[in-house]
RODONU-289712 format. One record per residue (C-alpha): residue in three letters; residue number from 1; x, y, z. Coordinates in nm, 4 decimals. Example, Ala and Ser with C-alpha at 12.3 -4.5 7.8 and 13.67 -1.06 7.14 Angstrom:
# residues 2
<rec residuo="ALA" num="1" x="1.2300" y="-0.4500" z="0.7800"/>
<rec residuo="SER" num="2" x="1.3670" y="-0.1060" z="0.7140"/>
This chain:
# residues 334
<rec residuo="MET" num="1" x="-0.3322" y="-1.4805" z="-0.9014"/>
<rec residuo="ALA" num="2" x="-0.3578" y="-1.2027" z="-1.1597"/>
<rec residuo="ARG" num="3" x="-0.6454" y="-0.9577" z="-1.1444"/>
<rec residuo="VAL" num="4" x="-0.7864" y="-0.8216" z="-1.4710"/>
<rec residuo="LEU" num="5" x="-1.0255" y="-0.5280" z="-1.4930"/>
<rec residuo="ILE" num="6" x="-1.2394" y="-0.5364" z="-1.8079"/>
<rec residuo="THR" num="7" x="-1.4827" y="-0.2595" z="-1.8981"/>
<rec residuo="GLY" num="8" x="-1.7560" y="-0.2275" z="-2.1605"/>
<rec residuo="PHE" num="9" x="-1.9228" y="0.0898" z="-2.2814"/>
<rec residuo="GLU" num="10" x="-2.2948" y="0.1115" z="-2.2145"/>
<rec residuo="PRO" num="11" x="-2.5399" y="0.1864" z="-2.4994"/>
<rec residuo="ARG" num="12" x="-2.5071" y="0.5264" z="-2.6612"/>
<rec residuo="PRO" num="13" x="-2.7980" y="0.7705" z="-2.6462"/>
<rec residuo="GLY" num="14" x="-3.0857" y="0.6470" z="-2.8604"/>
<rec residuo="MET" num="15" x="-2.9654" y="0.2842" z="-2.8672"/>
<rec residuo="ALA" num="16" x="-3.1181" y="-0.0078" z="-2.6813"/>
<rec residuo="ALA" num="17" x="-2.8094" y="-0.2275" z="-2.6642"/>
<rec residuo="ASP" num="18" x="-2.4332" y="-0.2281" z="-2.7126"/>
<rec residuo="SER" num="19" x="-2.2246" y="-0.5319" z="-2.8014"/>
<rec residuo="ALA" num="20" x="-1.9400" y="-0.4222" z="-2.5721"/>
<rec residuo="ALA" num="21" x="-2.1525" y="-0.4014" z="-2.2566"/>
<rec residuo="ASP" num="22" x="-2.3490" y="-0.7177" z="-2.3399"/>
<rec residuo="SER" num="23" x="-2.0432" y="-0.9329" z="-2.4131"/>
<rec residuo="VAL" num="24" x="-1.8594" y="-0.8171" z="-2.1008"/>
<rec residuo="HIS" num="25" x="-2.1701" y="-0.8971" z="-1.8966"/>
<rec residuo="ILE" num="26" x="-2.1837" y="-1.2501" z="-2.0359"/>
<rec residuo="LEU" num="27" x="-1.8106" y="-1.3031" z="-1.9802"/>
<rec residuo="ALA" num="28" x="-1.8386" y="-1.1961" z="-1.6147"/>
<rec residuo="GLN" num="29" x="-2.1237" y="-1.4419" z="-1.5523"/>
<rec residuo="THR" num="30" x="-1.9471" y="-1.7363" z="-1.7170"/>
<rec residuo="TRP" num="31" x="-1.5876" y="-1.6749" z="-1.6220"/>
<rec residuo="HIS" num="32" x="-1.4039" y="-1.9847" z="-1.4959"/>
<rec residuo="GLY" num="33" x="-1.0486" y="-1.9244" z="-1.6118"/>
<rec residuo="ASP" num="34" x="-0.7291" y="-1.8455" z="-1.4288"/>
<rec residuo="GLY" num="35" x="-0.7066" y="-1.5183" z="-1.2474"/>
<rec residuo="ALA" num="36" x="-0.9704" y="-1.2917" z="-1.0987"/>
<rec residuo="LEU" num="37" x="-1.1915" y="-1.0979" z="-1.3396"/>
<rec residuo="ILE" num="38" x="-1.3538" y="-0.7682" z="-1.2451"/>
<rec residuo="ALA" num="39" x="-1.6147" y="-0.6306" z="-1.4857"/>
<rec residuo="ARG" num="40" x="-1.7348" y="-0.2716" z="-1.5029"/>
<rec residuo="GLY" num="41" x="-1.9572" y="-0.0603" z="-1.7229"/>
<rec residuo="LEU" num="42" x="-1.8569" y="0.2816" z="-1.8530"/>
<rec residuo="VAL" num="43" x="-2.0881" y="0.5664" z="-1.9497"/>
<rec residuo="PRO" num="44" x="-2.0121" y="0.6777" z="-2.3091"/>
<rec residuo="ALA" num="45" x="-1.9187" y="1.0316" z="-2.2003"/>
<rec residuo="PHE" num="46" x="-1.5880" y="1.2118" z="-2.2486"/>
<rec residuo="GLU" num="47" x="-1.5698" y="1.3418" z="-1.8904"/>
<rec residuo="GLU" num="48" x="-1.7556" y="1.0761" z="-1.6929"/>
<rec residuo="ALA" num="49" x="-1.5961" y="0.7609" z="-1.8394"/>
<rec residuo="PRO" num="50" x="-1.2351" y="0.8409" z="-1.7364"/>
<rec residuo="ARG" num="51" x="-1.3439" y="0.9289" z="-1.3814"/>
<rec residuo="ARG" num="52" x="-1.5381" y="0.6055" z="-1.3426"/>
<rec residuo="LEU" num="53" x="-1.2513" y="0.3992" z="-1.4790"/>
<rec residuo="ARG" num="54" x="-1.0008" y="0.5701" z="-1.2558"/>
<rec residuo="ALA" num="55" x="-1.2130" y="0.5005" z="-0.9494"/>
<rec residuo="SER" num="56" x="-1.2299" y="0.1299" z="-1.0357"/>
<rec residuo="ILE" num="57" x="-0.8534" y="0.1133" z="-1.0882"/>
<rec residuo="ALA" num="58" x="-0.7827" y="0.2875" z="-0.7586"/>
<rec residuo="ARG" num="59" x="-1.0211" y="0.0549" z="-0.5767"/>
<rec residuo="HIS" num="60" x="-0.9151" y="-0.2814" z="-0.7186"/>
<rec residuo="LEU" num="61" x="-0.5516" y="-0.2203" z="-0.8226"/>
<rec residuo="PRO" num="62" x="-0.5661" y="-0.4632" z="-1.1157"/>
<rec residuo="ASP" num="63" x="-0.2678" y="-0.6222" z="-1.2883"/>
<rec residuo="ALA" num="64" x="-0.4120" y="-0.5408" z="-1.6310"/>
<rec residuo="VAL" num="65" x="-0.6923" y="-0.3231" z="-1.7716"/>
<rec residuo="ILE" num="66" x="-0.8834" y="-0.4006" z="-2.0912"/>
<rec residuo="LEU" num="67" x="-1.1249" y="-0.1517" z="-2.2510"/>
<rec residuo="VAL" num="68" x="-1.3928" y="-0.2926" z="-2.4771"/>
<rec residuo="ALA" num="69" x="-1.5886" y="-0.0761" z="-2.7209"/>
<rec residuo="SER" num="70" x="-1.8154" y="-0.1590" z="-3.0134"/>
<rec residuo="ARG" num="71" x="-1.7184" y="-0.0654" z="-3.3678"/>
<rec residuo="PRO" num="72" x="-2.0138" y="-0.0881" z="-3.6048"/>
<rec residuo="GLY" num="73" x="-1.9196" y="-0.1927" z="-3.9575"/>
<rec residuo="SER" num="74" x="-1.6328" y="-0.4175" z="-3.8447"/>
<rec residuo="ALA" num="75" x="-1.6590" y="-0.7954" z="-3.8793"/>
<rec residuo="GLU" num="76" x="-1.3581" y="-0.8910" z="-3.6623"/>
<rec residuo="ILE" num="77" x="-1.1962" y="-0.8326" z="-3.3275"/>
<rec residuo="THR" num="78" x="-0.9689" y="-0.5288" z="-3.3554"/>
<rec residuo="ILE" num="79" x="-0.6696" y="-0.4948" z="-3.1228"/>
<rec residuo="GLU" num="80" x="-0.5796" y="-0.1270" z="-3.1071"/>
<rec residuo="ARG" num="81" x="-0.2091" y="-0.0544" z="-3.0838"/>
<rec residuo="LEU" num="82" x="-0.2034" y="0.3256" z="-3.0645"/>
<rec residuo="ALA" num="83" x="-0.4019" y="0.5867" z="-2.8673"/>
<rec residuo="VAL" num="84" x="-0.4302" y="0.9269" z="-3.0372"/>
<rec residuo="ASN" num="85" x="-0.4263" y="1.2607" z="-2.8564"/>
<rec residuo="LEU" num="86" x="-0.7336" y="1.3904" z="-3.0381"/>
<rec residuo="ASP" num="87" x="-1.1035" y="1.4238" z="-2.9567"/>
<rec residuo="HIS" num="88" x="-1.3435" y="1.4531" z="-3.2466"/>
<rec residuo="ALA" num="89" x="-1.6977" y="1.3224" z="-3.2130"/>
<rec residuo="ASP" num="90" x="-1.9505" y="1.2805" z="-3.4932"/>
<rec residuo="ALA" num="91" x="-2.2380" y="1.2881" z="-3.2431"/>
<rec residuo="PRO" num="92" x="-2.2911" y="1.4131" z="-2.8866"/>
<rec residuo="ASP" num="93" x="-2.1990" y="1.1790" z="-2.6040"/>
<rec residuo="ALA" num="94" x="-2.4263" y="1.0721" z="-2.3176"/>
<rec residuo="ALA" num="95" x="-2.3726" y="1.4112" z="-2.1486"/>
<rec residuo="GLY" num="96" x="-2.4397" y="1.6117" z="-2.4645"/>
<rec residuo="ASN" num="97" x="-2.0757" y="1.7020" z="-2.5254"/>
<rec residuo="ARG" num="98" x="-1.9341" y="1.6957" z="-2.8771"/>
<rec residuo="PRO" num="99" x="-1.5669" y="1.7977" z="-2.8958"/>
<rec residuo="VAL" num="100" x="-1.4313" y="1.8854" z="-3.2370"/>
<rec residuo="ASP" num="101" x="-1.0585" y="1.8652" z="-3.3129"/>
<rec residuo="VAL" num="102" x="-0.9351" y="1.9245" z="-2.9598"/>
<rec residuo="PRO" num="103" x="-0.6526" y="1.7366" z="-2.7853"/>
<rec residuo="VAL" num="104" x="-0.7260" y="1.4892" z="-2.5110"/>
<rec residuo="VAL" num="105" x="-0.4412" y="1.6373" z="-2.3064"/>
<rec residuo="PRO" num="106" x="-0.3069" y="1.9695" z="-2.4385"/>
<rec residuo="GLY" num="107" x="0.0681" y="1.9664" z="-2.4867"/>
<rec residuo="ALA" num="108" x="0.1029" y="1.5895" z="-2.4334"/>
<rec residuo="GLU" num="109" x="0.2351" y="1.3277" z="-2.6742"/>
<rec residuo="ALA" num="110" x="0.0552" y="1.2864" z="-3.0060"/>
<rec residuo="GLY" num="111" x="0.0166" y="0.9127" z="-2.9487"/>
<rec residuo="LEU" num="112" x="0.0699" y="0.6468" z="-2.6837"/>
<rec residuo="TRP" num="113" x="0.1262" y="0.2790" z="-2.7492"/>
<rec residuo="THR" num="114" x="-0.0815" y="0.0064" z="-2.5907"/>
<rec residuo="THR" num="115" x="0.0894" y="-0.2079" z="-2.3297"/>
<rec residuo="LEU" num="116" x="-0.1227" y="-0.5204" z="-2.3800"/>
<rec residuo="PRO" num="117" x="0.0515" y="-0.8269" z="-2.5285"/>
<rec residuo="THR" num="118" x="-0.0995" y="-0.7609" z="-2.8710"/>
<rec residuo="ARG" num="119" x="0.0902" y="-1.0279" z="-3.0623"/>
<rec residuo="GLU" num="120" x="0.0094" y="-1.3005" z="-2.8088"/>
<rec residuo="ILE" num="121" x="-0.3589" y="-1.1994" z="-2.8098"/>
<rec residuo="LEU" num="122" x="-0.3729" y="-1.2035" z="-3.1885"/>
<rec residuo="ASP" num="123" x="-0.2113" y="-1.5484" z="-3.2088"/>
<rec residuo="ALA" num="124" x="-0.4487" y="-1.6879" z="-2.9459"/>
<rec residuo="LEU" num="125" x="-0.7541" y="-1.5574" z="-3.1341"/>
<rec residuo="HIS" num="126" x="-0.6328" y="-1.7006" z="-3.4624"/>
<rec residuo="ALA" num="127" x="-0.5690" y="-2.0345" z="-3.2872"/>
<rec residuo="ARG" num="128" x="-0.9442" y="-2.0425" z="-3.2032"/>
<rec residuo="SER" num="129" x="-1.0375" y="-1.9462" z="-3.5587"/>
<rec residuo="ILE" num="130" x="-1.1704" y="-1.6097" z="-3.4409"/>
<rec residuo="PRO" num="131" x="-1.1193" y="-1.3299" z="-3.6954"/>
<rec residuo="ALA" num="132" x="-0.8935" y="-1.0633" z="-3.5499"/>
<rec residuo="ARG" num="133" x="-0.6425" y="-0.8000" z="-3.6604"/>
<rec residuo="LEU" num="134" x="-0.4112" y="-0.5315" z="-3.5269"/>
<rec residuo="SER" num="135" x="-0.5008" y="-0.1658" z="-3.5847"/>
<rec residuo="LEU" num="136" x="-0.3410" y="0.1790" z="-3.5695"/>
<rec residuo="SER" num="137" x="-0.6725" y="0.3665" z="-3.6112"/>
<rec residuo="PRO" num="138" x="-0.8616" y="0.3751" z="-3.2798"/>
<rec residuo="THR" num="139" x="-1.1006" y="0.6471" z="-3.4083"/>
<rec residuo="THR" num="140" x="-1.1369" y="0.9740" z="-3.2146"/>
<rec residuo="ASP" num="141" x="-1.4524" y="0.9105" z="-3.0118"/>
<rec residuo="VAL" num="142" x="-1.5062" y="0.8399" z="-2.6423"/>
<rec residuo="ALA" num="143" x="-1.3251" y="0.5045" z="-2.6556"/>
<rec residuo="ASN" num="144" x="-1.0054" y="0.6633" z="-2.7868"/>
<rec residuo="HIS" num="145" x="-1.0363" y="0.9435" z="-2.5291"/>
<rec residuo="VAL" num="146" x="-1.0456" y="0.6930" z="-2.2426"/>
<rec residuo="PHE" num="147" x="-0.7766" y="0.4799" z="-2.4098"/>
<rec residuo="TYR" num="148" x="-0.5332" y="0.7732" z="-2.4281"/>
<rec residuo="SER" num="149" x="-0.6082" y="0.8864" z="-2.0731"/>
<rec residuo="LEU" num="150" x="-0.5625" y="0.5308" z="-1.9468"/>
<rec residuo="GLN" num="151" x="-0.2203" y="0.4930" z="-2.1069"/>
<rec residuo="ARG" num="152" x="-0.0970" y="0.8160" z="-1.9484"/>
<rec residuo="GLU" num="153" x="-0.2382" y="0.7132" z="-1.6118"/>
<rec residuo="LEU" num="154" x="-0.0867" y="0.3661" z="-1.5968"/>
<rec residuo="ALA" num="155" x="0.2429" y="0.4220" z="-1.7766"/>
<rec residuo="GLN" num="156" x="0.4383" y="0.4916" z="-1.4573"/>
<rec residuo="TRP" num="157" x="0.2824" y="0.1913" z="-1.2828"/>
<rec residuo="GLN" num="158" x="0.3738" y="-0.0564" z="-1.5597"/>
<rec residuo="VAL" num="159" x="0.0221" y="-0.1987" z="-1.5673"/>
<rec residuo="PRO" num="160" x="-0.0650" y="-0.3484" z="-1.9099"/>
<rec residuo="SER" num="161" x="-0.3676" y="-0.1770" z="-2.0618"/>
<rec residuo="GLY" num="162" x="-0.5281" y="-0.1244" z="-2.3993"/>
<rec residuo="LEU" num="163" x="-0.8413" y="-0.1062" z="-2.6141"/>
<rec residuo="ILE" num="164" x="-1.0244" y="-0.3870" z="-2.7954"/>
<rec residuo="HIS" num="165" x="-1.2910" y="-0.3013" z="-3.0551"/>
<rec residuo="VAL" num="166" x="-1.5596" y="-0.5622" z="-3.1169"/>
<rec residuo="PRO" num="167" x="-1.8196" y="-0.5894" z="-3.3962"/>
<rec residuo="ALA" num="168" x="-2.1769" y="-0.4798" z="-3.3437"/>
<rec residuo="SER" num="169" x="-2.4390" y="-0.7306" z="-3.2289"/>
<rec residuo="PRO" num="170" x="-2.7746" y="-0.8081" z="-3.3947"/>
<rec residuo="GLU" num="171" x="-2.9497" y="-0.6441" z="-3.0961"/>
<rec residuo="MET" num="172" x="-2.8047" y="-0.3094" z="-3.2004"/>
<rec residuo="ALA" num="173" x="-2.9989" y="-0.3302" z="-3.5288"/>
<rec residuo="LEU" num="174" x="-2.7544" y="-0.1208" z="-3.7231"/>
<rec residuo="GLY" num="175" x="-2.7333" y="-0.3389" z="-4.0307"/>
<rec residuo="GLY" num="176" x="-2.4073" y="-0.4596" z="-4.1757"/>
<rec residuo="PRO" num="177" x="-2.1736" y="-0.7129" z="-4.0118"/>
<rec residuo="ALA" num="178" x="-2.2759" y="-0.8376" z="-3.6687"/>
<rec residuo="LEU" num="179" x="-2.1796" y="-1.1104" z="-3.4245"/>
<rec residuo="PRO" num="180" x="-2.3861" y="-1.2510" z="-3.1393"/>
<rec residuo="ALA" num="181" x="-2.2860" y="-1.1212" z="-2.7955"/>
<rec residuo="GLU" num="182" x="-2.2063" y="-1.4819" z="-2.6875"/>
<rec residuo="VAL" num="183" x="-1.9492" y="-1.5166" z="-2.9655"/>
<rec residuo="ILE" num="184" x="-1.7939" y="-1.1835" z="-2.8773"/>
<rec residuo="ALA" num="185" x="-1.7819" y="-1.2886" z="-2.5113"/>
<rec residuo="GLU" num="186" x="-1.5891" y="-1.6024" z="-2.6110"/>
<rec residuo="ALA" num="187" x="-1.3412" y="-1.3881" z="-2.8040"/>
<rec residuo="LEU" num="188" x="-1.2957" y="-1.1665" z="-2.4984"/>
<rec residuo="ARG" num="189" x="-1.2324" y="-1.4785" z="-2.2892"/>
<rec residuo="VAL" num="190" x="-0.9408" y="-1.5617" z="-2.5172"/>
<rec residuo="VAL" num="191" x="-0.8118" y="-1.2045" z="-2.4847"/>
<rec residuo="VAL" num="192" x="-0.8194" y="-1.2224" z="-2.1046"/>
<rec residuo="GLU" num="193" x="-0.6611" y="-1.5686" z="-2.0921"/>
<rec residuo="ALA" num="194" x="-0.3756" y="-1.4628" z="-2.3212"/>
<rec residuo="THR" num="195" x="-0.3139" y="-1.1542" z="-2.1074"/>
<rec residuo="VAL" num="196" x="-0.3152" y="-1.3566" z="-1.7843"/>
<rec residuo="ALA" num="197" x="-0.0762" y="-1.6119" z="-1.9351"/>
<rec residuo="VAL" num="198" x="0.1749" y="-1.3396" z="-2.0154"/>
<rec residuo="LEU" num="199" x="0.1377" y="-1.1887" z="-1.6670"/>
<rec residuo="GLU" num="200" x="0.1971" y="-1.5241" z="-1.4990"/>
<rec residuo="GLU" num="201" x="0.4982" y="-1.5924" z="-1.7194"/>
<rec residuo="GLU" num="202" x="0.6497" y="-1.2581" z="-1.6227"/>
<rec residuo="SER" num="203" x="0.5701" y="-1.3056" z="-1.2549"/>
<rec residuo="SER" num="204" x="0.7439" y="-1.6434" z="-1.2515"/>
<rec residuo="THR" num="205" x="1.0783" y="-1.4664" z="-1.2815"/>
<rec residuo="VAL" num="206" x="0.9954" y="-1.1786" z="-1.0484"/>
<rec residuo="THR" num="207" x="0.8888" y="-1.2034" z="-0.6882"/>
<rec residuo="ALA" num="208" x="0.5318" y="-1.0873" z="-0.6979"/>
<rec residuo="VAL" num="209" x="0.3370" y="-0.9267" z="-0.4165"/>
<rec residuo="ALA" num="210" x="0.0256" y="-1.1164" z="-0.3120"/>
<rec residuo="PRO" num="211" x="-0.2856" y="-0.9494" z="-0.4583"/>
<rec residuo="PRO" num="212" x="-0.5492" y="-0.8043" z="-0.2298"/>
<rec residuo="ALA" num="213" x="-0.8409" y="-1.0186" z="-0.1235"/>
<rec residuo="PRO" num="214" x="-1.1261" y="-1.0356" z="-0.3808"/>
<rec residuo="GLN" num="215" x="-1.3996" y="-0.7778" z="-0.3364"/>
<rec residuo="GLU" num="216" x="-1.7655" y="-0.8600" z="-0.3017"/>
<rec residuo="ASP" num="217" x="-1.8221" y="-0.7320" z="-0.6538"/>
<rec residuo="ASP" num="218" x="-1.5914" y="-0.9914" z="-0.8100"/>
<rec residuo="ALA" num="219" x="-1.6726" y="-1.0995" z="-1.1634"/>
<rec residuo="ARG" num="220" x="-1.8516" y="-1.4066" z="-1.0315"/>
<rec residuo="ALA" num="221" x="-2.0979" y="-1.1798" z="-0.8535"/>
<rec residuo="GLY" num="222" x="-2.2136" y="-1.0418" z="-1.1880"/>
<rec residuo="PHE" num="223" x="-2.1640" y="-0.7336" z="-1.4019"/>
<rec residuo="HIS" num="224" x="-2.2089" y="-0.3954" z="-1.2321"/>
<rec residuo="ALA" num="225" x="-2.2817" y="-0.0931" z="-1.4463"/>
<rec residuo="GLU" num="226" x="-2.4205" y="0.1422" z="-1.1851"/>
<rec residuo="PHE" num="227" x="-2.2434" y="0.4694" z="-1.1098"/>
<rec residuo="ASP" num="228" x="-1.9452" y="0.4217" z="-0.8810"/>
<rec residuo="PRO" num="229" x="-1.9444" y="0.6913" z="-0.6087"/>
<rec residuo="GLU" num="230" x="-1.5649" y="0.6714" z="-0.5954"/>
<rec residuo="ALA" num="231" x="-1.5473" y="0.8107" z="-0.9509"/>
<rec residuo="THR" num="232" x="-1.5864" y="1.1696" z="-0.8329"/>
<rec residuo="GLN" num="233" x="-1.2132" y="1.2290" z="-0.8026"/>
<rec residuo="PRO" num="234" x="-1.0355" y="1.4181" z="-1.0825"/>
<rec residuo="PHE" num="235" x="-0.8723" y="1.1945" z="-1.3396"/>
<rec residuo="LEU" num="236" x="-0.4972" y="1.1797" z="-1.4036"/>
<rec residuo="MET" num="237" x="-0.4092" y="1.1898" z="-1.0359"/>
<rec residuo="PRO" num="238" x="-0.1461" y="0.9484" z="-0.9017"/>
<rec residuo="ILE" num="239" x="-0.2910" y="0.6101" z="-0.8116"/>
<rec residuo="ALA" num="240" x="-0.2428" y="0.5152" z="-0.4494"/>
<rec residuo="GLU" num="241" x="-0.0107" y="0.2312" z="-0.3634"/>
<rec residuo="PRO" num="242" x="-0.1754" y="-0.1012" z="-0.2671"/>
<rec residuo="ILE" num="243" x="-0.2922" y="-0.0989" z="0.0900"/>
<rec residuo="VAL" num="244" x="-0.0847" y="-0.3459" z="0.2873"/>
<rec residuo="GLU" num="245" x="-0.2046" y="-0.4808" z="0.6182"/>
<rec residuo="PRO" num="246" x="0.0086" y="-0.3366" z="0.8979"/>
<rec residuo="VAL" num="247" x="0.2621" y="-0.5803" z="1.0393"/>
<rec residuo="VAL" num="248" x="0.2861" y="-0.5743" z="1.4158"/>
<rec residuo="ALA" num="249" x="0.6523" y="-0.5720" z="1.4977"/>
<rec residuo="ALA" num="250" x="0.7907" y="-0.7337" z="1.8096"/>
<rec residuo="GLN" num="251" x="0.7945" y="-0.4980" z="2.0974"/>
<rec residuo="SER" num="252" x="1.1373" y="-0.3694" z="2.1633"/>
<rec residuo="ARG" num="253" x="1.2851" y="-0.2041" z="2.4625"/>
<rec residuo="PRO" num="254" x="1.2200" y="0.1646" z="2.4637"/>
<rec residuo="PHE" num="255" x="1.5059" y="0.3734" z="2.3487"/>
<rec residuo="VAL" num="256" x="1.6697" y="0.5576" z="2.6346"/>
<rec residuo="PRO" num="257" x="1.9141" y="0.8183" z="2.5253"/>
<rec residuo="THR" num="258" x="2.2489" y="0.8046" z="2.7011"/>
<rec residuo="LEU" num="259" x="2.3780" y="1.1321" z="2.8249"/>
<rec residuo="GLU" num="260" x="2.7416" y="1.1976" z="2.8907"/>
<rec residuo="PRO" num="261" x="2.8087" y="1.2910" z="3.2544"/>
<rec residuo="GLU" num="262" x="2.8615" y="1.6544" z="3.3007"/>
<rec residuo="PRO" num="263" x="3.2126" y="1.7491" z="3.4241"/>
<rec residuo="GLU" num="264" x="3.2311" y="1.8137" z="3.7932"/>
<rec residuo="LEU" num="265" x="3.2842" y="2.1742" z="3.8755"/>
<rec residuo="GLU" num="266" x="3.5566" y="2.2690" z="4.1229"/>
<rec residuo="PRO" num="267" x="3.4085" y="2.4015" z="4.4451"/>
<rec residuo="GLU" num="268" x="3.4302" y="2.7714" z="4.4713"/>
<rec residuo="PRO" num="269" x="3.6633" y="2.8938" z="4.7514"/>
<rec residuo="GLU" num="270" x="3.4870" y="3.0106" z="5.0558"/>
<rec residuo="PRO" num="271" x="3.4967" y="3.3859" z="5.0904"/>
<rec residuo="LEU" num="272" x="3.7477" y="3.5166" z="5.3434"/>
<rec residuo="PRO" num="273" x="3.5962" y="3.6658" z="5.6534"/>
<rec residuo="ALA" num="274" x="3.5831" y="4.0384" z="5.6480"/>
<rec residuo="PRO" num="275" x="3.8677" y="4.1912" z="5.8589"/>
<rec residuo="GLU" num="276" x="3.7607" y="4.3087" z="6.1950"/>
<rec residuo="PRO" num="277" x="3.7732" y="4.6816" z="6.2317"/>
<rec residuo="ALA" num="278" x="4.0774" y="4.8089" z="6.4242"/>
<rec residuo="PRO" num="279" x="3.9980" y="4.9240" z="6.7719"/>
<rec residuo="HIS" num="280" x="3.9410" y="5.2933" z="6.7895"/>
<rec residuo="THR" num="281" x="4.2268" y="5.4706" z="6.9704"/>
<rec residuo="SER" num="282" x="4.2213" y="5.8277" z="7.0682"/>
<rec residuo="PRO" num="283" x="4.5199" y="6.0418" z="6.9642"/>
<rec residuo="ILE" num="284" x="4.8082" y="6.0779" z="7.2120"/>
<rec residuo="ALA" num="285" x="4.7708" y="6.3838" z="7.4152"/>
<rec residuo="VAL" num="286" x="5.0714" y="6.6141" z="7.3872"/>
<rec residuo="ALA" num="287" x="5.1225" y="6.8546" z="7.6633"/>
<rec residuo="GLU" num="288" x="5.1207" y="7.2021" z="7.5367"/>
<rec residuo="PRO" num="289" x="5.3753" y="7.4436" z="7.6734"/>
<rec residuo="PRO" num="290" x="5.2479" y="7.6713" z="7.9364"/>
<rec residuo="ALA" num="291" x="5.1222" y="7.9965" z="7.8308"/>
<rec residuo="ALA" num="292" x="5.3581" y="8.2913" z="7.7937"/>
<rec residuo="ALA" num="293" x="5.2224" y="8.4413" z="8.1128"/>
<rec residuo="ASP" num="294" x="5.3768" y="8.1527" z="8.3098"/>
<rec residuo="ALA" num="295" x="5.7068" y="8.3256" z="8.3903"/>
<rec residuo="THR" num="296" x="5.8179" y="8.0695" z="8.6515"/>
<rec residuo="TRP" num="297" x="5.8530" y="7.7877" z="8.3942"/>
<rec residuo="LEU" num="298" x="6.0449" y="8.0143" z="8.1563"/>
<rec residuo="HIS" num="299" x="6.2832" y="8.1353" z="8.4291"/>
<rec residuo="ASP" num="300" x="6.3605" y="7.7811" z="8.5498"/>
<rec residuo="HIS" num="301" x="6.4346" y="7.6635" z="8.1997"/>
<rec residuo="THR" num="302" x="6.6769" y="7.9518" z="8.1407"/>
<rec residuo="ASP" num="303" x="6.8674" y="7.8825" z="8.4603"/>
<rec residuo="THR" num="304" x="6.9078" y="7.5152" z="8.3699"/>
<rec residuo="GLN" num="305" x="7.0495" y="7.5995" z="8.0316"/>
<rec residuo="ASP" num="306" x="7.3020" y="7.8480" z="8.1838"/>
<rec residuo="ALA" num="307" x="7.4219" y="7.5844" z="8.4276"/>
<rec residuo="ALA" num="308" x="7.4902" y="7.3387" z="8.1500"/>
<rec residuo="ASP" num="309" x="7.6921" y="7.5980" z="7.9648"/>
<rec residuo="SER" num="310" x="7.9080" y="7.6703" z="8.2651"/>
<rec residuo="THR" num="311" x="8.0004" y="7.3035" z="8.2996"/>
<rec residuo="HIS" num="312" x="8.1518" y="7.3073" z="7.9564"/>
<rec residuo="ASP" num="313" x="8.3681" y="7.6128" z="8.0372"/>
<rec residuo="ASP" num="314" x="8.5855" y="7.4075" z="8.2813"/>
<rec residuo="HIS" num="315" x="8.7367" y="7.2116" z="7.9887"/>
<rec residuo="PRO" num="316" x="8.7922" y="7.4550" z="7.7054"/>
<rec residuo="GLU" num="317" x="8.8137" y="7.3149" z="7.3581"/>
<rec residuo="PRO" num="318" x="9.1531" y="7.3394" z="7.1833"/>
<rec residuo="PRO" num="319" x="9.1891" y="7.5947" z="6.9114"/>
<rec residuo="PRO" num="320" x="9.1335" y="7.4742" z="6.5662"/>
<rec residuo="SER" num="321" x="9.4428" y="7.3371" z="6.3918"/>
<rec residuo="ARG" num="322" x="9.5925" y="7.4862" z="6.0756"/>
<rec residuo="PRO" num="323" x="9.8179" y="7.3296" z="5.8132"/>
<rec residuo="LEU" num="324" x="10.1968" y="7.3508" z="5.8828"/>
<rec residuo="THR" num="325" x="10.4084" y="7.5638" z="5.6635"/>
<rec residuo="TRP" num="326" x="10.7121" y="7.4339" z="5.4646"/>
<rec residuo="GLU" num="327" x="10.9614" y="7.5900" z="5.7034"/>
<rec residuo="GLU" num="328" x="10.7902" y="7.4425" z="6.0064"/>
<rec residuo="ILE" num="329" x="10.8024" y="7.1030" z="5.8516"/>
<rec residuo="ILE" num="330" x="11.1829" y="7.1378" z="5.7847"/>
<rec residuo="THR" num="331" x="11.2725" y="7.2858" z="6.1233"/>
<rec residuo="GLY" num="332" x="11.0449" y="7.0446" z="6.3087"/>
<rec residuo="GLY" num="333" x="10.7962" y="7.3009" z="6.4110"/>
<rec residuo="ARG" num="334" x="11.0354" y="7.5510" z="6.5616"/>
């Protein structure tokens, strides 16, 4: 089921009523069409209105957003096709601000196209004999400021959004063309139904995610125009993704990392026992010769040596031989 957020600007300073806020209020109380409708009121202030709208978008995550603003002097429903990057107010807003010829977003595109199904909405209004037209002049007041900011905010999310201008109502007492708020509410019903029809046609070919459960402040609970405390966040921040209920997965076995076995280390060789110290031996005692005064030992030794020499005299050694001469060799040694 598609969810559509529709907003209406509250009365400007010094005015008792506004056809946009009144018609949105009536539509929220009498809605019985397809899809869920969420209605909100916006303060006609350049700074406050975008913050309040952004808070509602972040809270409800709608499939489409429709801004509704009154346009005194017009006698038909005007479907705006282009948002202009320009702020220029003829009178102060609800906060007393009056910008003059300043960009909505400095350095951004000069214009942004609406993403609502404008042609389908126009055909549906004409089929009900409701006067309507397409427009490229959204003015440069608060409605255009919010329109431009909205297109920049929702472009990356592919959420259809745009601005619808409605005629003034007799309660506004401005003179000129006027339509009762009930008639305007019926025209807005056609706008919402045409938008929902396009969304459902597109979702029939794409697997859609189930929308979140309706909030207590659904359109059937009535129109809420009080200040939304969630609108204190700065505008133009990324919108959070839809909150999805956590899915409890089946318990799985805990992951146990497997470790490769460490290589076994070779046992270290046992240390060799320290060699035992060699037994201590005392040096061999060498007998020293007797002192020179010992004449007996010297005399005995001399006698022994003389005796040995005499034994060799009994067998005298032959005289040393000499080489024979040539004559001795011839004569045979004679």
